[in-house]
Structure formats: C-alpha cells, structure tokens
C-alpha positions as CSV (number, residue, x, y, z in Angstrom):
1,M,53.7,-18.9,-42.6
2,A,51.2,-21.4,-44.6
3,A,49.2,-20.3,-47.4
4,Y,46.1,-21.5,-48.9
5,I,44.7,-21.4,-52.4
6,V,41.2,-21.3,-53.2
7,F,39.1,-21.7,-55.9
8,I,35.6,-21.0,-56.3
9,R,33.8,-22.7,-59.3
10,E,30.7,-20.0,-60.2
11,K,29.5,-21.4,-63.4
12,T,30.4,-24.3,-65.5
13,L,30.6,-23.1,-69.1
14,D,31.9,-27.1,-70.7
15,K,32.1,-30.1,-68.5
16,S,34.4,-31.8,-70.8
17,E,37.3,-29.3,-70.7
18,L,36.7,-29.8,-66.5
19,E,36.9,-33.2,-67.0
20,T,40.5,-33.0,-68.9
21,Y,41.7,-30.3,-66.1
22,W,40.9,-32.9,-63.4
23,Q,43.1,-35.4,-65.1
24,K,45.9,-33.1,-65.8
25,A,45.7,-31.1,-62.3
26,P,46.9,-34.0,-59.9
27,E,50.1,-34.4,-62.3
28,A,50.8,-30.8,-61.7
29,M,51.1,-31.5,-58.2
30,E,54.5,-33.6,-58.4
31,G,57.3,-32.0,-57.1
32,H,55.4,-29.4,-55.0
33,S,54.8,-29.2,-51.3
34,V,50.9,-29.2,-51.8
35,K,48.4,-30.7,-49.4
36,P,44.6,-30.9,-50.6
37,L,42.3,-30.0,-48.0
38,A,39.1,-29.7,-49.6
39,A,37.7,-30.3,-52.9
40,Y,33.9,-29.8,-54.6
41,G,32.5,-31.4,-50.9
42,S,29.3,-29.9,-49.5
43,H,29.3,-26.6,-48.8
44,V,26.9,-24.0,-47.0
45,T,27.1,-20.5,-48.9
46,L,26.7,-18.0,-46.1
47,E,27.1,-14.7,-47.9
48,G,26.9,-13.5,-51.4
49,P,25.8,-15.8,-54.7
50,E,25.3,-19.7,-54.6
51,V,28.7,-21.0,-56.0
52,E,29.1,-24.3,-57.5
53,G,32.0,-25.6,-56.0
54,V,35.5,-25.0,-53.4
55,V,38.8,-26.4,-53.5
56,I,41.1,-25.4,-51.0
57,A,44.6,-26.3,-51.0
58,G,47.3,-25.6,-48.2
59,F,51.0,-24.9,-49.0
60,P,54.3,-24.3,-46.7
61,T,54.4,-20.6,-47.8
62,M,53.0,-17.9,-50.3
63,E,56.0,-18.6,-52.6
64,E,55.6,-21.7,-52.6
65,A,51.9,-21.7,-53.4
66,R,52.7,-19.2,-56.1
67,A,55.6,-21.3,-57.5
68,W,53.0,-24.2,-58.1
69,Y,50.2,-21.8,-59.5
70,D,52.7,-20.3,-61.9
71,S,54.5,-23.8,-62.8
72,P,54.5,-24.4,-66.3
73,A,52.8,-28.2,-65.6
74,Y,49.9,-26.2,-63.5
75,Q,49.4,-23.6,-66.2
76,E,49.2,-26.0,-68.8
77,A,46.3,-28.0,-66.8
78,A,44.6,-24.8,-65.7
79,Q,44.0,-23.6,-69.7
80,H,41.3,-26.4,-69.5
81,R,40.0,-24.9,-66.2
82,F,39.8,-21.5,-68.3
83,R,37.7,-22.7,-70.8
84,G,35.5,-25.1,-68.6
85,A,34.2,-22.6,-66.1
86,V,34.3,-19.3,-64.3
87,Y,36.3,-19.6,-61.2
88,R,37.6,-17.0,-58.5
89,G,41.1,-18.1,-57.2
90,L,43.1,-16.6,-54.8
91,I,46.0,-17.2,-52.4
92,V,45.6,-16.4,-48.8
93,E,48.2,-16.2,-46.0
94,G,47.5,-18.4,-42.7
95,I,47.7,-17.1,-39.2
C-alpha cells in the first residue's frame, strides 16, 4: 500500500542550513522510489497554528518510505534540516 512522508516546517532557525539541505536532499532520492507531490507551494491552514511550509512525497510502501528516511544519504542531508528549522515529520499509509 502507498505511503506518504509529510514534513511541516514550523519555524526557520538558520536559512543557510536549509539551503544546504535543499542542495543535498535531491541526491538522497537517487535509488529510491520517491515521488515528490508538493513542496512549499501556497497553502491554507485550516486548523492549528500557521506553518511556514509543507512537503509531501509518495512511496510505494511504508517500508520504502522508512528505508529512504533512514538511508545514510538522507540522514546526512537531514542534519542540515534539523539545524535549519523546526519541523514535524511523519509517514502516513495511503488508502
């Protein structure tokens, strides 16, 4: 069953760290079945506090989503995201 990773950026801390992350993250997709679906486009917050941005990526399965997230290449890139902003991240299974 398909799965989706959702990242929600709540607050930017260091834009230069985010720029490094944005350079490295696409390289981490190589060799993985990932389909970017939305990335920092305009959005409307319907409930809860306003957020700065949202990213949604699709994967064939939960296992493949987790394998990409846990991969050494992505985790190296993610260190810049962690220093660059406050995010929420989750994997949700499709229907």
